[in-house]
C-alpha positions in Angstrom: 1.9 27.8 -7.5 3.6 28.3 -10.9 2.5 26.0 -13.7 4.9 23.2 -14.7 6.1 22.7 -18.2 3.6 20.6 -20.2 0.8 21.2 -17.7 -2.7 21.4 -19.3 -4.7 24.6 -18.4 -6.0 24.5 -14.9 -3.9 21.5 -13.8 -1.3 23.6 -11.9 -4.0 25.2 -9.8 -5.6 21.9 -8.9 -2.2 20.3 -8.0 -1.4 23.3 -5.9 -4.6 22.9 -3.9 -3.9 19.2 -3.4 -0.2 19.8 -2.4 -1.4 22.4 0.1 -3.9 19.9 1.6 -1.2 17.3 2.1 0.9 20.0 3.9 -1.9 21.0 6.1 -2.7 17.4 7.2 1.0 16.8 7.8 1.4 13.7 5.6 4.9 14.7 4.5 6.3 14.5 8.0 5.8 10.8 7.9 5.6 9.7 4.3 8.2 10.6 1.6 6.2 11.9 -1.4 7.6 12.8 -4.8 6.9 16.4 -5.5 8.2 18.5 -8.4 8.8 21.6 -6.2 10.1 21.7 -3.5 11.6 18.3 -2.7 9.9 15.8 -0.4 10.3 16.5 3.3 12.3 14.0 5.3 10.0 11.8 7.4 10.6 11.8 11.2 8.9 8.4 11.7 9.1 5.1 9.8 5.9 5.2 7.7 5.6 3.6 4.2 7.0 5.7 1.4 4.5 7.0 -1.2 7.0 7.8 -3.9 6.0 4.7 -6.0 2.5 4.2 -4.5 0.8 3.8 -7.9 2.8 0.7 -8.5 1.6 -0.8 -5.3 -2.1 0.2 -5.0 -5.0 2.1 -6.6 -6.6 5.5 -6.2 -9.7 3.8 -5.0 -7.9 2.0 -2.1 -6.1 5.2 -1.1 -9.5 7.0 -1.0 -11.0 4.3 1.3 -7.9 4.3 3.5 -8.0 8.0 3.9 -11.7 7.9 4.9 -11.1 5.2 7.6 -7.7 3.5 8.1 -9.1 1.3 10.8 -11.8 -0.2 8.5 -8.9 -1.7 6.6 -6.8 -2.8 9.6 -7.9 -2.6 13.2 -4.2 -2.2 14.1 -3.6 0.8 11.8 -1.7 3.5 13.6 -2.7 6.3 11.1 -5.4 8.5 12.7 -8.8 8.8 11.1 -8.8 12.5 10.2 -12.5 12.4 9.3 -11.7 13.7 5.8 -14.5 14.7 3.5 -15.1 12.8 0.2 -13.7 15.8 -1.6 -10.5 15.9 0.4 -10.0 12.1 0.1 -10.5 12.3 -3.6 -8.0 15.2 -4.0 -5.3 13.6 -1.9 -5.6 10.2 -3.5 -5.5 11.8 -7.0 -2.5 13.8 -6.0 -0.6 10.8 -4.7 -1.3 8.8 -7.8 -0.3 11.7 -10.1 3.0 12.2 -8.3 3.9 8.6 -8.1 7.1 7.6 -10.0 7.8 4.2 -11.6 9.1 1.5 -9.3 12.4 -0.1 -10.3 11.1 -3.7 -10.3 8.0 -5.3 -11.6 6.8 -8.9 -12.0 4.4 -10.8 -14.1 1.1 -11.5 -12.4 1.0 -14.9 -10.6 -1.3 -17.5 -12.2 -4.7 -18.2 -10.6 -4.3 -20.3 -7.4 -5.8 -23.8 -7.2 -7.1 -25.3 -4.0 -3.9 -27.3 -3.7 -1.9 -24.1 -4.2 -3.9 -22.3 -1.5 -3.1 -25.1 1.0 0.6 -25.0 0.0 0.6 -21.2 0.3 -0.8 -21.4 3.8 1.9 -23.9 4.7 4.6 -21.8 3.3 3.3 -18.7 5.1 3.5 -20.6 8.4 6.9 -22.3 7.7 8.4 -18.9 6.8 7.2 -17.5 10.2 5.4 -14.6 8.6 3.1 -14.5 11.6 6.1 -13.4 13.7 5.7 -10.0 12.2 2.3 -9.9 10.5 -1.1 -10.4 12.0 -4.3 -11.6 10.4 -7.8 -12.1 11.6 -8.8 -15.8 12.0 -12.3 -17.3 11.4 -13.4 -16.2 14.9 -12.4 -12.6 14.1 -9.4 -12.7 16.5 -6.2 -11.0 15.5 -3.3 -13.5 15.4 0.3 -12.7 14.8 2.9 -10.0 15.4 2.8 -6.3 15.1 6.2 -5.5 13.5 4.8 -5.4 10.0 1.4 -4.4 8.7 -1.7 -6.5 9.3 -2.5 -8.6 6.2 -6.1 -9.6 6.7 -7.4 -7.4 3.8 -4.1 -7.1 1.8 -5.9 -8.4 -1.3 -7.9 -5.2 -1.6 -4.7 -3.1 -1.4 -1.8 -4.4 -3.4 -1.5 -5.1 -7.1 -0.6 -8.7 -7.9 2.5 -7.8 -9.8 3.7 -5.5 -7.0 3.2 -8.2 -4.5 5.4 -10.6 -6.5 8.1 -8.0 -6.8 7.9 -7.2 -3.1 8.2 -10.8 -2.0 11.2 -11.2 -4.3 13.1 -8.1 -3.1 11.4 -5.8 -0.5 14.3 -3.3 -0.5 14.0 -2.7 -4.2 10.8 -0.8 -3.4 11.6 0.5 0.1 15.3 0.7 1.0 14.4 1.3 4.7 11.9 -1.6 5.2 12.4 -4.0 8.0 11.2 -6.8 5.9 14.0 -9.2 5.2 14.7 -10.7 1.8 13.6 -14.4 1.7 15.3 -16.4 -1.0 12.0 -17.8 -2.4 12.1 -19.6 -5.7 9.5 -18.7 -8.4 7.1 -21.4 -7.3 7.2 -20.2 -3.7 6.7 -16.6 -4.8 3.6 -17.6 -6.8 2.2 -19.6 -3.9 2.5 -16.7 -1.4 1.3 -14.1 -4.0 -1.7 -16.3 -4.6 -2.4 -17.1 -0.9 -2.2 -13.6 0.6 -4.8 -11.8 -1.6 -7.2 -14.7 -1.1 -8.2 -13.5 2.3 -11.6 -11.7 2.6 -12.0 -8.0 2.6 -13.6 -6.8 -0.6 -16.2 -4.7 1.4 -13.4 -2.2 2.3 -13.8 -0.5 -1.1 -17.6 -0.3 -1.0 -17.5 3.3 0.1 -15.5 4.5 -2.9 -17.7 6.8 -5.1 
């Protein structure tokens, strides 16, 4: 792997190792990834794009997800490749380093009050979010559809400003998403952005070194 302009000493070699690891695992066949050379492979299946992944989540979440996707969501279709800590660390660092800026960002939603949480839950139901997204209820049972990702532990995954931008215009982040654009006003956006991350799931990141 040839060094890139502006690369510090040793960076090119490390990036080459990480890029090779993603190729070996086959990530590029499902997820578009921004890469300086060559261009990202065209995915053959509809998996989330990773081009702007740093705008959406953190290196720590990616590490935990790579170690065990089903620990985040029992419905996750990504296989558990039994990656070592070193591999998970290299892949997560590579994805964050290759991430490009998303076109839209939002200010963080204000902290939700108890009244806001109730209103957010009502709006979630009234908008028929459960038609596509499942969550675990108090009894541990999965309730909802399977068109979109499970949202039980979404608060450990997404950044608040990304969630606001996503709810406002999903296709601004992922042009091929099946998520429709709801014409929520600013108050409704804040209610949903406060309600969704409030679900439990902080233990998912406990394994991150």
